[in-house]
GUFITOR-869595 format. One line per field, with one value per residue (C-alpha): residue in three letters; residue number from 1; x, y, z. Coordinates in Angstrom, 2 decimals, m for minus. Each point is the difference from the previous one (the first is absolute). Layout:
<rs>
aa <- [Ala / ...] .
i <- [NUM / ...] .
u <- [X / ...] .
v <- [Y / ...] .
w <- [Z / ...] .
</rs>
This chain:
<rs>
aa <- [Met / Asn / Lys / Met / Asn / Ser / Asn / Asn / Lys / Ile / Phe / Leu / Ile / Ile / Leu / Lys / Val / Leu / Ala / Ile / Leu / Gly / Leu / Ile / Leu / Thr / Phe / Leu / Ser / Phe / Gly / Gly / Arg / Gly / Tyr / Gly / Phe / Arg / Arg / Pro / Asn / Thr / Asn / Phe / Tyr / Pro / Ile / Ala / Ile / Gly / Ile / Cys / Leu / Ile / Leu / Pro / Tyr / Leu / Leu / His / Leu / Ile / Leu / Ser / Lys / Pro / Lys / Pro / Lys / Lys / Asn / Leu / Arg / Asn / Asn / Ser / Lys / Lys / Phe / Asp / Lys / Ser / Gly / Phe / Ile / Ile / Glu / Asp / Tyr / Lys / Asn / Gln / Lys / Leu / Lys / Ser / Asp / Leu / Leu / Asp / Ile / Phe / Ile / Leu / Asn / Glu / Thr / Asn / Glu / Asn / Leu / Ile / Ile / Asn / Arg / Lys / Ser / Ile / Leu / Glu / Pro / Asp / Asn / Trp / Tyr / Ile / Phe / Gln / Ile / Asp / Lys / Tyr / Lys / Pro / Ile / Tyr / Phe / Ser / Asn / Gly / Ile / Glu / Phe / His / Ile / Asp / Asn / Asp / Lys / Asn / Leu / Glu / Thr / Ile / Asp / Tyr / Arg / Asn / Gln / Ile / Ile / Ser / Leu / Gly / Asp / Glu / Asn / Phe / Glu / Leu / Tyr / Glu / Val / Pro / Glu / Tyr / Val / Asn / Trp / Ala / Leu / Val / Ile / Ala / Asn / Ser / Asn / Glu / Gly / Asp / Thr / Ala / Glu] .
i <- [1 / 2 / 3 / 4 / 5 / 6 / 7 / 8 / 9 / 10 / 11 / 12 / 13 / 14 / 15 / 16 / 17 / 18 / 19 / 20 / 21 / 22 / 23 / 24 / 25 / 26 / 27 / 28 / 29 / 30 / 31 / 32 / 33 / 34 / 35 / 36 / 37 / 38 / 39 / 40 / 41 / 42 / 43 / 44 / 45 / 46 / 47 / 48 / 49 / 50 / 51 / 52 / 53 / 54 / 55 / 56 / 57 / 58 / 59 / 60 / 61 / 62 / 63 / 64 / 65 / 66 / 67 / 68 / 69 / 70 / 71 / 72 / 73 / 74 / 75 / 76 / 77 / 78 / 79 / 80 / 81 / 82 / 83 / 84 / 85 / 86 / 87 / 88 / 89 / 90 / 91 / 92 / 93 / 94 / 95 / 96 / 97 / 98 / 99 / 100 / 101 / 102 / 103 / 104 / 105 / 106 / 107 / 108 / 109 / 110 / 111 / 112 / 113 / 114 / 115 / 116 / 117 / 118 / 119 / 120 / 121 / 122 / 123 / 124 / 125 / 126 / 127 / 128 / 129 / 130 / 131 / 132 / 133 / 134 / 135 / 136 / 137 / 138 / 139 / 140 / 141 / 142 / 143 / 144 / 145 / 146 / 147 / 148 / 149 / 150 / 151 / 152 / 153 / 154 / 155 / 156 / 157 / 158 / 159 / 160 / 161 / 162 / 163 / 164 / 165 / 166 / 167 / 168 / 169 / 170 / 171 / 172 / 173 / 174 / 175 / 176 / 177 / 178 / 179 / 180 / 181 / 182 / 183 / 184 / 185 / 186 / 187 / 188 / 189 / 190 / 191 / 192 / 193] .
u <- [m0.17 / 3.40 / 1.26 / m3.38 / 0.07 / 3.29 / m0.98 / m3.48 / 2.60 / 2.81 / m2.83 / m1.16 / 3.19 / 0.16 / m3.34 / 1.00 / 3.45 / m1.89 / m2.60 / 2.51 / 1.56 / m3.13 / m0.22 / 3.00 / 0.65 / m4.20 / 0.94 / 3.07 / m1.12 / m3.86 / 0.87 / 3.69 / 1.57 / m2.12 / m3.05 / 1.88 / 2.62 / m1.97 / m0.39 / m3.58 / 1.34 / 0.45 / 0.00 / m2.44 / 1.67 / 1.64 / m3.05 / m1.85 / 2.86 / 0.32 / m3.77 / 0.13 / 3.03 / m2.67 / m3.31 / 1.16 / 0.88 / m3.20 / m2.14 / 1.51 / m0.55 / m3.77 / m0.24 / 1.48 / m2.02 / 0.99 / m1.00 / m3.24 / 1.46 / m1.33 / m2.72 / 1.15 / m2.95 / m0.48 / 2.20 / m0.59 / 0.60 / m2.29 / 1.75 / m0.52 / m0.29 / 1.30 / 3.94 / m0.01 / m0.26 / 1.69 / 2.61 / 0.13 / 0.14 / 2.65 / 2.28 / m0.65 / 1.10 / 3.44 / 0.35 / 0.02 / 1.63 / m2.81 / m1.90 / m3.12 / m0.99 / m3.61 / m0.05 / m3.45 / 0.61 / m1.88 / 1.26 / m2.43 / 1.45 / 0.37 / 3.47 / 1.74 / 2.45 / 2.61 / m1.76 / m2.31 / m3.07 / m1.84 / m1.28 / m2.73 / m0.47 / m1.49 / 0.91 / 2.77 / 1.69 / 2.76 / 3.14 / 2.51 / 3.39 / 3.53 / 3.46 / m0.56 / m2.36 / m0.58 / m3.49 / m0.09 / m2.30 / m0.81 / 0.09 / 3.77 / m0.64 / 1.77 / 0.50 / 3.25 / 1.07 / 3.36 / 2.02 / m1.12 / m3.37 / m0.76 / m1.93 / 1.47 / m2.43 / 0.78 / m2.21 / 0.91 / m3.49 / m0.20 / m3.13 / 0.30 / m1.90 / 1.05 / m2.22 / 0.30 / m1.51 / m2.89 / m1.13 / m0.19 / m3.67 / m1.10 / 1.67 / m1.45 / 3.38 / m0.04 / 2.62 / 2.64 / 1.35 / 3.55 / m0.77 / m2.78 / 0.05 / m1.76 / 0.78 / m1.49 / 0.46 / 3.22 / 1.48 / m2.16 / 2.08 / 1.48 / 4.11 / m0.61 / 2.76] .
v <- [0.26 / 1.80 / m0.47 / 1.32 / 2.63 / 1.28 / m0.90 / 2.44 / 3.19 / m0.63 / 0.11 / 2.91 / 1.76 / m0.78 / 1.64 / 3.28 / 0.60 / m1.09 / 2.89 / 2.81 / m0.68 / 0.83 / 2.75 / 1.67 / m1.03 / 1.54 / 2.74 / 0.51 / m0.51 / 2.04 / 2.78 / m0.37 / 2.63 / 2.82 / 0.56 / 3.07 / m2.78 / m2.83 / m0.61 / m0.88 / m3.42 / m1.27 / m3.66 / m1.68 / m3.18 / 0.70 / 0.97 / m2.69 / m2.42 / 2.34 / m0.52 / m3.58 / m0.24 / 1.50 / m1.91 / m2.85 / 1.32 / 2.05 / m2.72 / m2.15 / 2.95 / 0.08 / m4.01 / m0.92 / 0.26 / m0.87 / m3.68 / 0.03 / m1.30 / m3.39 / 0.10 / m3.32 / m1.20 / m3.02 / m2.93 / m2.04 / m4.16 / m2.24 / m3.15 / m2.79 / m0.14 / m3.58 / 1.37 / m2.25 / 2.48 / 2.35 / m2.22 / m0.50 / 3.55 / 0.86 / m2.92 / 1.68 / 3.52 / m1.53 / m1.73 / 3.82 / 2.25 / 1.90 / 1.84 / 1.20 / 3.53 / 0.88 / 3.90 / 1.46 / 3.83 / 1.67 / 4.16 / 1.79 / m0.10 / m1.73 / m1.77 / m0.06 / m3.20 / m0.14 / 2.21 / m2.17 / m0.62 / 1.63 / m1.31 / 1.69 / 1.25 / m3.00 / m2.85 / m2.75 / m1.76 / m3.00 / 1.13 / m3.01 / 1.54 / m1.96 / 2.08 / 0.94 / 1.50 / 3.04 / 1.55 / 4.14 / 1.57 / 3.91 / 0.94 / m1.28 / m3.41 / m2.73 / m3.52 / m2.26 / m3.32 / m1.00 / m3.21 / m1.61 / 0.11 / 3.05 / 2.80 / 3.46 / 3.14 / 3.33 / 2.16 / 3.58 / 1.68 / m2.77 / m1.65 / m4.18 / m2.54 / m3.53 / m2.80 / m2.37 / m3.89 / 1.03 / 2.85 / m1.97 / m1.01 / 3.38 / 2.01 / m3.14 / m1.03 / m3.10 / m2.69 / m0.33 / 3.68 / 0.58 / 3.12 / 2.38 / 3.18 / 3.54 / 3.51 / 2.78 / 3.75 / 1.48 / m0.81 / m2.92 / m2.66 / m2.49 / 1.32 / 3.06 / 3.28] .
w <- [0.24 / 0.00 / m3.02 / m1.77 / 2.06 / m0.33 / m3.95 / 0.34 / 1.14 / m2.47 / m2.73 / 1.91 / 0.01 / m3.48 / m0.49 / 1.45 / m1.53 / m3.95 / 1.70 / 0.05 / m2.71 / m1.90 / 1.94 / m0.43 / m4.26 / 0.08 / 1.55 / m2.12 / m3.40 / 0.22 / 2.43 / 1.31 / m2.69 / m0.23 / m1.65 / m2.08 / m1.79 / m0.67 / m3.87 / m1.14 / m1.02 / 3.39 / m0.10 / 2.26 / 0.29 / 3.35 / 1.52 / m0.67 / 1.39 / 2.72 / 0.71 / m0.54 / 2.56 / 2.84 / m0.98 / 1.82 / 3.20 / m0.12 / m0.69 / 2.62 / 2.88 / m1.24 / m0.55 / 3.28 / 2.58 / 4.28 / 0.52 / 2.79 / 2.92 / 1.14 / 3.31 / 2.47 / 1.41 / 3.02 / m1.90 / 2.37 / m1.68 / 1.31 / 2.01 / 1.65 / 3.65 / m0.07 / m1.23 / m2.36 / m3.07 / 2.58 / 0.30 / m3.74 / m0.66 / 2.71 / m2.07 / m3.17 / 1.55 / 1.51 / m3.07 / m2.18 / 2.58 / 0.45 / 3.41 / 0.76 / 2.00 / 1.19 / m0.07 / 1.42 / m0.32 / 2.64 / m1.05 / m0.82 / m3.44 / m3.47 / m0.03 / m3.72 / m0.38 / m2.00 / m2.27 / m1.36 / 2.57 / 2.50 / 2.96 / 2.63 / 3.23 / 1.65 / m2.64 / 0.23 / m2.58 / m0.72 / m1.38 / m1.82 / 0.91 / m0.56 / 0.22 / m3.47 / 0.16 / 3.35 / 0.59 / 0.14 / 1.21 / m0.49 / 4.00 / m0.49 / 1.01 / m1.57 / 0.84 / m0.99 / 0.20 / 0.53 / m0.67 / 3.17 / m0.63 / 2.67 / m0.54 / m0.07 / 0.69 / m1.02 / 2.37 / 0.47 / 1.20 / 3.03 / m2.30 / 0.84 / 2.30 / m0.86 / 1.26 / 1.50 / m0.24 / 2.60 / m1.58 / m3.48 / 0.85 / 1.39 / m3.33 / m1.63 / m1.76 / m1.91 / 1.48 / m2.86 / 0.47 / 0.76 / 1.94 / 1.03 / m0.27 / 0.94 / m1.53 / 2.40 / 0.10 / 0.42 / 3.41 / 1.10 / m0.94 / 2.18 / 0.68 / 2.40 / m0.99] .
</rs>
């Protein structure tokens, strides 16, 4: 995905450079020499080439709309309480190195996650994370997995509350998640400052 983003950036830079060259060429051929010294038989090819160089960038600006953010809803997975399906899921998860994080938004604001999704207030979502896919929130919170499969958090505003096993039932946290966290308002988190 990073390669695709870098290719898009390179393509956009090329479009911008061509548009700038087109502007310069159009300006110089149409009005750059002054109107008093212009010959009546002006060649319009440089102007046409300049406009053709500008048009792709203008079309890109007009047609490229920001992608709408996906609204995250509660996504509990239905697992049998007998433990058979839960054990199968845990074994499958160990093979794929994916870890699950239950996150409940108890703030009064919409949280934007990885610039793609929105987690509304009083909603929760279970994120799958590995060491190559960190999770970034719009309020400055970050979640990373280190090489030992430990969860590392960055929380400058003291908003993260971690839930223990005794609170799983209270918040209806599924059994298969690795960590359960609540994002509260500023200075209401676990760490005392």
